[in-house]
N, CA, C and O atoms as CSV, one atom per row, in Angstrom:
chain,resi,resn,atom,element,x,y,z
A,1,MET,N,N,-55.729,-12.683,-146.928
A,1,MET,CA,C,-57.213,-13.348,-147.049
A,1,MET,C,C,-56.829,-14.723,-145.925
A,1,MET,O,O,-57.680,-15.379,-145.326
A,2,ARG,N,N,-55.768,-14.866,-145.870
A,2,ARG,CA,C,-55.584,-15.924,-145.179
A,2,ARG,C,C,-55.342,-15.769,-143.288
A,2,ARG,O,O,-55.529,-16.628,-142.426
A,3,ASP,N,N,-54.975,-14.662,-143.177
A,3,ASP,CA,C,-54.825,-14.038,-141.988
A,3,ASP,C,C,-56.243,-13.746,-141.457
A,3,ASP,O,O,-56.485,-13.939,-140.265
A,4,SER,N,N,-57.244,-13.260,-142.352
A,4,SER,CA,C,-58.767,-12.483,-142.446
A,4,SER,C,C,-59.777,-13.954,-141.714
A,4,SER,O,O,-60.481,-14.059,-140.710
A,5,ILE,N,N,-59.466,-14.699,-142.583
A,5,ILE,CA,C,-59.904,-15.977,-142.414
A,5,ILE,C,C,-60.189,-16.591,-141.273
A,5,ILE,O,O,-61.158,-16.991,-140.629
A,6,ARG,N,N,-58.635,-16.517,-141.218
A,6,ARG,CA,C,-58.375,-17.830,-139.498
A,6,ARG,C,C,-58.743,-16.717,-138.233
A,6,ARG,O,O,-58.894,-17.040,-137.055
A,7,ASN,N,N,-58.856,-15.205,-138.836
A,7,ASN,CA,C,-59.300,-14.856,-137.283
A,7,ASN,C,C,-60.304,-14.941,-137.261
A,7,ASN,O,O,-60.595,-15.559,-136.237
A,8,LEU,N,N,-61.589,-14.555,-138.081
A,8,LEU,CA,C,-63.017,-15.129,-138.056
A,8,LEU,C,C,-63.396,-16.318,-137.274
A,8,LEU,O,O,-64.155,-16.647,-136.362
A,9,ALA,N,N,-62.135,-17.006,-138.393
A,9,ALA,CA,C,-63.010,-18.694,-137.707
A,9,ALA,C,C,-62.111,-18.788,-135.420
A,9,ALA,O,O,-62.535,-19.359,-134.415
A,10,ASP,N,N,-61.083,-18.061,-135.624
A,10,ASP,CA,C,-60.766,-18.510,-134.272
A,10,ASP,C,C,-62.573,-17.723,-133.553
A,10,ASP,O,O,-63.317,-18.321,-132.776
A,11,GLN,N,N,-62.809,-16.375,-134.110
A,11,GLN,CA,C,-63.893,-15.889,-133.372
A,11,GLN,C,C,-65.123,-16.705,-133.112
A,11,GLN,O,O,-66.114,-16.348,-132.474
A,12,GLY,N,N,-64.864,-18.104,-133.828
A,12,GLY,CA,C,-65.970,-18.509,-134.191
A,12,GLY,C,C,-67.295,-18.266,-135.157
A,12,GLY,O,O,-68.422,-18.756,-135.214
A,13,LYS,N,N,-66.596,-17.297,-135.854
A,13,LYS,CA,C,-67.328,-17.120,-137.130
A,13,LYS,C,C,-66.712,-17.811,-138.884
A,13,LYS,O,O,-65.835,-17.521,-139.697
A,14,THR,N,N,-67.953,-18.970,-138.727
A,14,THR,CA,C,-67.209,-20.480,-139.392
A,14,THR,C,C,-68.138,-20.610,-140.688
A,14,THR,O,O,-67.830,-21.432,-141.551
A,15,LYS,N,N,-69.170,-19.878,-140.821
A,15,LYS,CA,C,-69.971,-19.454,-142.423
A,15,LYS,C,C,-69.550,-18.630,-142.983
A,15,LYS,O,O,-69.844,-17.461,-142.736
A,16,LEU,N,N,-68.705,-19.001,-143.943
A,16,LEU,CA,C,-68.547,-17.446,-144.491
A,16,LEU,C,C,-68.423,-17.651,-146.081
A,16,LEU,O,O,-68.083,-18.690,-146.646
A,17,LEU,N,N,-68.724,-16.602,-146.591
A,17,LEU,CA,C,-68.803,-16.385,-147.583
A,17,LEU,C,C,-68.039,-15.417,-148.482
A,17,LEU,O,O,-68.073,-14.197,-148.320
A,18,LEU,N,N,-67.304,-16.074,-149.501
A,18,LEU,CA,C,-66.355,-15.242,-150.166
A,18,LEU,C,C,-66.821,-14.612,-151.459
A,18,LEU,O,O,-67.341,-15.225,-152.392
A,19,ASN,N,N,-66.618,-13.541,-151.414
A,19,ASN,CA,C,-67.249,-12.919,-153.153
A,19,ASN,C,C,-65.944,-12.605,-154.018
A,19,ASN,O,O,-64.955,-11.961,-153.670
A,20,LEU,N,N,-66.103,-12.993,-154.774
A,20,LEU,CA,C,-65.121,-13.294,-155.975
A,20,LEU,C,C,-65.222,-12.321,-157.140
A,20,LEU,O,O,-64.580,-12.406,-158.187
A,21,ALA,N,N,-65.941,-11.566,-156.883
A,21,ALA,CA,C,-66.667,-10.838,-158.243
A,21,ALA,C,C,-65.323,-9.808,-158.926
A,21,ALA,O,O,-65.081,-9.717,-160.129
A,22,GLY,N,N,-64.698,-9.222,-158.009
A,22,GLY,CA,C,-63.686,-8.904,-158.471
A,22,GLY,C,C,-62.231,-9.214,-158.766
A,22,GLY,O,O,-61.245,-8.494,-158.920
A,23,VAL,N,N,-62.455,-10.726,-158.798
A,23,VAL,CA,C,-61.197,-11.359,-159.335
A,23,VAL,C,C,-61.245,-11.631,-160.379
A,23,VAL,O,O,-62.384,-11.810,-160.811
A,24,LYS,N,N,-60.252,-11.787,-161.213
A,24,LYS,CA,C,-60.237,-11.749,-162.665
A,24,LYS,C,C,-58.716,-12.347,-163.505
A,24,LYS,O,O,-58.268,-12.423,-164.649
A,25,TYR,N,N,-58.235,-12.757,-161.806
A,25,TYR,CA,C,-56.855,-13.573,-162.351
A,25,TYR,C,C,-57.153,-14.125,-161.266
A,25,TYR,O,O,-57.894,-13.737,-160.363
A,26,MET,N,N,-56.171,-15.635,-161.445
A,26,MET,CA,C,-56.228,-16.674,-160.015
A,26,MET,C,C,-55.146,-17.408,-160.652
A,26,MET,O,O,-55.243,-17.811,-161.811
A,27,ASP,N,N,-53.639,-17.679,-159.588
A,27,ASP,CA,C,-53.152,-18.676,-159.888
A,27,ASP,C,C,-52.683,-19.806,-159.109
A,27,ASP,O,O,-53.601,-20.368,-158.511
A,28,SER,N,N,-51.498,-20.325,-158.929
A,28,SER,CA,C,-51.699,-21.655,-158.231
A,28,SER,C,C,-51.540,-21.144,-156.857
A,28,SER,O,O,-51.851,-21.798,-155.861
A,29,THR,N,N,-50.948,-19.724,-156.833
A,29,THR,CA,C,-51.238,-19.183,-155.638
A,29,THR,C,C,-52.193,-19.030,-154.253
A,29,THR,O,O,-52.144,-19.326,-153.059
A,30,GLY,N,N,-53.180,-18.305,-155.306
A,30,GLY,CA,C,-54.671,-18.387,-154.963
A,30,GLY,C,C,-55.538,-19.314,-154.990
A,30,GLY,O,O,-56.535,-19.310,-154.267
A,31,VAL,N,N,-55.193,-20.438,-156.030
A,31,VAL,CA,C,-56.284,-21.766,-155.693
A,31,VAL,C,C,-55.685,-22.026,-154.441
A,31,VAL,O,O,-56.463,-21.949,-153.490
A,32,GLY,N,N,-54.325,-22.358,-154.143
A,32,GLY,CA,C,-53.700,-22.808,-152.920
A,32,GLY,C,C,-54.326,-22.034,-151.618
A,32,GLY,O,O,-54.724,-22.691,-150.656
A,33,GLU,N,N,-54.385,-20.749,-151.637
A,33,GLU,CA,C,-54.859,-19.787,-150.560
A,33,GLU,C,C,-56.467,-20.408,-150.656
A,33,GLU,O,O,-56.832,-20.807,-149.549
A,34,LEU,N,N,-57.293,-20.544,-151.511
A,34,LEU,CA,C,-58.579,-21.264,-151.244
A,34,LEU,C,C,-58.962,-22.400,-150.747
A,34,LEU,O,O,-59.794,-22.591,-149.860
A,35,ILE,N,N,-58.295,-23.208,-151.375
A,35,ILE,CA,C,-58.214,-24.405,-150.385
A,35,ILE,C,C,-57.395,-24.849,-148.995
A,35,ILE,O,O,-57.559,-25.970,-148.514
A,36,ALA,N,N,-56.398,-23.750,-148.330
A,36,ALA,CA,C,-56.412,-23.684,-147.312
A,36,ALA,C,C,-57.391,-22.737,-146.104
A,36,ALA,O,O,-57.654,-22.767,-144.902
A,37,ASN,N,N,-57.614,-22.148,-146.988
A,37,ASN,CA,C,-59.007,-21.749,-146.155
A,37,ASN,C,C,-60.007,-22.156,-145.980
A,37,ASN,O,O,-60.748,-21.736,-145.091
A,38,TYR,N,N,-60.275,-23.006,-146.712
A,38,TYR,CA,C,-61.481,-24.448,-146.463
A,38,TYR,C,C,-61.446,-25.067,-145.734
A,38,TYR,O,O,-62.318,-25.096,-144.866
A,39,THR,N,N,-59.981,-26.182,-145.758
A,39,THR,CA,C,-59.070,-26.422,-144.594
A,39,THR,C,C,-59.396,-25.988,-143.353
A,39,THR,O,O,-60.025,-26.569,-142.469
A,40,THR,N,N,-58.980,-25.072,-143.370
A,40,THR,CA,C,-59.210,-24.134,-142.211
A,40,THR,C,C,-60.335,-23.658,-141.369
A,40,THR,O,O,-60.189,-23.378,-140.179
A,41,VAL,N,N,-61.949,-23.532,-142.287
A,41,VAL,CA,C,-63.135,-23.139,-141.832
A,41,VAL,C,C,-63.240,-24.565,-141.158
A,41,VAL,O,O,-63.365,-24.771,-139.951
A,42,THR,N,N,-63.139,-25.847,-142.517
A,42,THR,CA,C,-64.246,-26.661,-142.299
A,42,THR,C,C,-63.044,-27.681,-141.212
A,42,THR,O,O,-63.234,-28.878,-141.424
A,43,ARG,N,N,-62.287,-27.509,-140.504
A,43,ARG,CA,C,-61.524,-28.142,-139.299
A,43,ARG,C,C,-62.457,-27.701,-138.005
A,43,ARG,O,O,-62.855,-28.415,-137.084
A,44,GLN,N,N,-62.649,-26.457,-138.210
A,44,GLN,CA,C,-63.517,-25.962,-137.177
A,44,GLN,C,C,-65.303,-26.072,-137.426
A,44,GLN,O,O,-66.136,-25.246,-137.052
A,45,GLY,N,N,-65.503,-27.119,-138.030
A,45,GLY,CA,C,-66.858,-27.466,-138.129
A,45,GLY,C,C,-67.512,-26.117,-139.035
A,45,GLY,O,O,-68.715,-25.865,-139.085
A,46,GLY,N,N,-66.539,-25.404,-139.658
A,46,GLY,CA,C,-67.632,-24.426,-140.540
A,46,GLY,C,C,-67.444,-25.112,-141.857
A,46,GLY,O,O,-67.021,-26.241,-142.106
A,47,GLN,N,N,-68.006,-23.823,-142.907
A,47,GLN,CA,C,-68.514,-23.829,-144.349
A,47,GLN,C,C,-67.983,-22.342,-144.855
A,47,GLN,O,O,-68.391,-21.262,-144.426
A,48,LEU,N,N,-66.941,-22.557,-145.904
A,48,LEU,CA,C,-66.813,-21.402,-146.688
A,48,LEU,C,C,-67.090,-22.006,-148.443
A,48,LEU,O,O,-66.785,-22.941,-149.183
A,49,LYS,N,N,-67.983,-20.555,-148.427
A,49,LYS,CA,C,-68.499,-20.741,-150.069
A,49,LYS,C,C,-68.408,-19.731,-151.065
A,49,LYS,O,O,-68.352,-18.509,-150.924
A,50,LEU,N,N,-68.404,-20.195,-151.751
A,50,LEU,CA,C,-67.842,-18.579,-153.253
A,50,LEU,C,C,-68.866,-18.352,-153.558
A,50,LEU,O,O,-69.812,-19.134,-153.472
A,51,LEU,N,N,-68.922,-16.442,-154.275
A,51,LEU,CA,C,-69.882,-15.977,-154.267
A,51,LEU,C,C,-69.224,-15.222,-155.624
A,51,LEU,O,O,-68.105,-14.731,-155.774
A,52,SER,N,N,-70.525,-15.339,-156.682
A,52,SER,CA,C,-69.757,-14.373,-157.996
A,52,SER,C,C,-68.720,-14.721,-158.578
A,52,SER,O,O,-67.958,-13.754,-158.575
A,53,LEU,N,N,-68.161,-15.789,-159.200
A,53,LEU,CA,C,-67.435,-16.407,-159.454
A,53,LEU,C,C,-67.343,-15.699,-161.239
A,53,LEU,O,O,-68.338,-15.348,-161.874
A,54,THR,N,N,-66.228,-15.648,-161.635
A,54,THR,CA,C,-66.192,-14.878,-162.932
A,54,THR,C,C,-66.171,-15.868,-164.098
A,54,THR,O,O,-66.315,-16.985,-163.602
A,55,GLU,N,N,-66.089,-15.931,-165.049
A,55,GLU,CA,C,-66.121,-17.513,-166.112
A,55,GLU,C,C,-64.804,-17.896,-166.018
A,55,GLU,O,O,-64.499,-19.082,-166.146
A,56,ARG,N,N,-63.607,-16.646,-165.712
A,56,ARG,CA,C,-62.376,-17.182,-165.691
A,56,ARG,C,C,-61.918,-18.120,-164.546
A,56,ARG,O,O,-61.170,-19.072,-164.770
A,57,ILE,N,N,-62.399,-17.816,-163.292
A,57,ILE,CA,C,-62.511,-18.105,-162.337
A,57,ILE,C,C,-62.792,-19.368,-162.190
A,57,ILE,O,O,-62.016,-20.244,-161.808
A,58,GLN,N,N,-64.432,-19.538,-162.632
A,58,GLN,CA,C,-65.325,-20.811,-162.923
A,58,GLN,C,C,-64.586,-21.689,-163.628
A,58,GLN,O,O,-64.419,-22.733,-162.998
A,59,ASN,N,N,-64.011,-21.669,-164.832
A,59,ASN,CA,C,-63.262,-22.625,-165.601
A,59,ASN,C,C,-62.144,-22.780,-165.070
A,59,ASN,O,O,-61.434,-23.175,-165.995
A,60,LEU,N,N,-61.389,-22.705,-163.942
A,60,LEU,CA,C,-60.184,-22.748,-163.372
A,60,LEU,C,C,-60.843,-24.151,-162.421
A,60,LEU,O,O,-60.499,-25.327,-162.537
A,61,LEU,N,N,-61.543,-23.763,-161.785
A,61,LEU,CA,C,-61.911,-24.198,-160.374
A,61,LEU,C,C,-62.603,-25.593,-161.399
A,61,LEU,O,O,-62.814,-26.594,-160.715
A,62,VAL,N,N,-62.921,-25.728,-162.752
A,62,VAL,CA,C,-63.509,-26.871,-163.121
A,62,VAL,C,C,-62.090,-27.452,-163.821
A,62,VAL,O,O,-61.629,-28.589,-163.720
A,63,ILE,N,N,-61.756,-26.744,-164.278
A,63,ILE,CA,C,-60.135,-27.910,-164.862
A,63,ILE,C,C,-59.577,-28.362,-163.491
A,63,ILE,O,O,-58.982,-29.439,-163.481
A,64,THR,N,N,-59.733,-27.440,-161.939
A,64,THR,CA,C,-58.913,-28.441,-161.222
A,64,THR,C,C,-59.767,-29.483,-159.717
A,64,THR,O,O,-59.552,-29.993,-158.618
A,65,LYS,N,N,-60.970,-29.207,-160.939
A,65,LYS,CA,C,-61.975,-30.369,-160.580
A,65,LYS,C,C,-62.199,-29.904,-159.100
A,65,LYS,O,O,-62.624,-30.739,-158.301
A,66,LEU,N,N,-61.756,-27.717,-158.390
A,66,LEU,CA,C,-62.500,-27.908,-157.313
A,66,LEU,C,C,-63.586,-27.142,-157.150
A,66,LEU,O,O,-63.778,-26.424,-156.169
A,67,LEU,N,N,-64.529,-27.298,-158.350
A,67,LEU,CA,C,-65.711,-26.827,-158.694
A,67,LEU,C,C,-66.899,-28.086,-157.483
A,67,LEU,O,O,-67.846,-27.971,-156.705
A,68,THR,N,N,-66.316,-28.800,-157.854
A,68,THR,CA,C,-67.100,-30.189,-156.643
A,68,THR,C,C,-66.974,-29.995,-155.082
A,68,THR,O,O,-67.831,-30.279,-154.246
A,69,VAL,N,N,-65.806,-29.486,-154.880
A,69,VAL,CA,C,-65.077,-28.929,-153.371
A,69,VAL,C,C,-66.139,-27.982,-152.702
A,69,VAL,O,O,-66.952,-28.374,-151.865
A,70,PHE,N,N,-66.029,-26.527,-153.223
A,70,PHE,CA,C,-66.438,-25.816,-152.992
A,70,PHE,C,C,-67.919,-25.223,-153.942
A,70,PHE,O,O,-68.169,-25.020,-155.131
A,71,ASP,N,N,-68.821,-25.079,-152.345
A,71,ASP,CA,C,-70.267,-24.601,-152.748
A,71,ASP,C,C,-70.427,-23.318,-153.788
A,71,ASP,O,O,-69.239,-22.995,-153.786
A,72,SER,N,N,-70.818,-22.721,-154.339
A,72,SER,CA,C,-70.200,-22.033,-155.029
A,72,SER,C,C,-71.999,-21.232,-155.601
A,72,SER,O,O,-72.839,-21.933,-156.165
A,73,TYR,N,N,-72.174,-20.099,-155.366
A,73,TYR,CA,C,-73.327,-19.389,-155.769
A,73,TYR,C,C,-73.036,-18.130,-156.648
A,73,TYR,O,O,-71.939,-17.606,-156.842
A,74,ASP,N,N,-74.556,-17.664,-157.259
A,74,ASP,CA,C,-74.160,-16.800,-158.384
A,74,ASP,C,C,-75.138,-14.930,-157.789
A,74,ASP,O,O,-75.030,-13.816,-158.303
A,75,ASN,N,N,-76.159,-15.487,-156.318
A,75,ASN,CA,C,-76.713,-14.976,-155.851
A,75,ASN,C,C,-76.546,-15.033,-154.185
A,75,ASN,O,O,-76.684,-15.994,-153.428
A,76,GLU,N,N,-76.249,-13.850,-153.944
A,76,GLU,CA,C,-76.025,-13.705,-152.307
A,76,GLU,C,C,-76.869,-14.068,-151.829
A,76,GLU,O,O,-76.513,-14.820,-150.921
A,77,ALA,N,N,-78.494,-13.934,-151.928
A,77,ALA,CA,C,-79.285,-14.176,-151.200
A,77,ALA,C,C,-79.342,-15.706,-151.160
A,77,ALA,O,O,-79.135,-16.329,-150.119
A,78,GLU,N,N,-79.571,-16.170,-152.087
A,78,GLU,CA,C,-79.624,-18.149,-152.635
A,78,GLU,C,C,-77.892,-18.198,-151.256
A,78,GLU,O,O,-77.924,-18.850,-150.213
A,79,ALA,N,N,-76.821,-17.465,-151.649
A,79,ALA,CA,C,-75.661,-18.216,-151.148
A,79,ALA,C,C,-76.109,-18.330,-149.386
A,79,ALA,O,O,-76.157,-19.453,-148.885
A,80,LEU,N,N,-76.435,-17.039,-148.495
A,80,LEU,CA,C,-76.401,-16.751,-147.420
A,80,LEU,C,C,-77.733,-17.760,-146.694
A,80,LEU,O,O,-77.571,-18.222,-145.565
A,81,LYS,N,N,-79.178,-18.054,-147.570
A,81,LYS,CA,C,-79.806,-19.173,-147.526
A,81,LYS,C,C,-79.600,-19.973,-146.921
A,81,LYS,O,O,-80.121,-20.304,-145.856
A,82,SER,N,N,-78.301,-20.708,-147.858
A,82,SER,CA,C,-77.446,-21.991,-147.740
A,82,SER,C,C,-76.935,-21.994,-146.618
A,82,SER,O,O,-76.357,-23.002,-146.213
A,83,PHE,N,N,-77.032,-20.903,-145.892
A,83,PHE,CA,C,-76.466,-21.423,-144.588
A,83,PHE,C,C,-77.370,-22.016,-143.440
A,83,PHE,O,O,-77.172,-22.772,-142.489
A,84,GLU,N,N,-78.045,-21.591,-143.761
A,84,GLU,CA,C,-79.180,-22.458,-142.441
A,84,GLU,C,C,-79.500,-23.627,-142.625
A,84,GLU,O,O,-80.218,-24.205,-141.809
């Protein structure tokens, strides 16, 4: 994930929507990757937003207070519109 997001950011594609619908479990390494990717994109003037958080992932982001850092959406159309 890190390499893919960095490659996109290096290409100037800095409005990224990360769909987490299939993610059933995330440990501290995964949380660290989210933070690192968020930092990479925002340093280049972009935005990294999250889509379709499972209940478990949403609870994890609430506990770590990261839900206040990331914009998250349940609806892809709304998420895409938020980049405008």
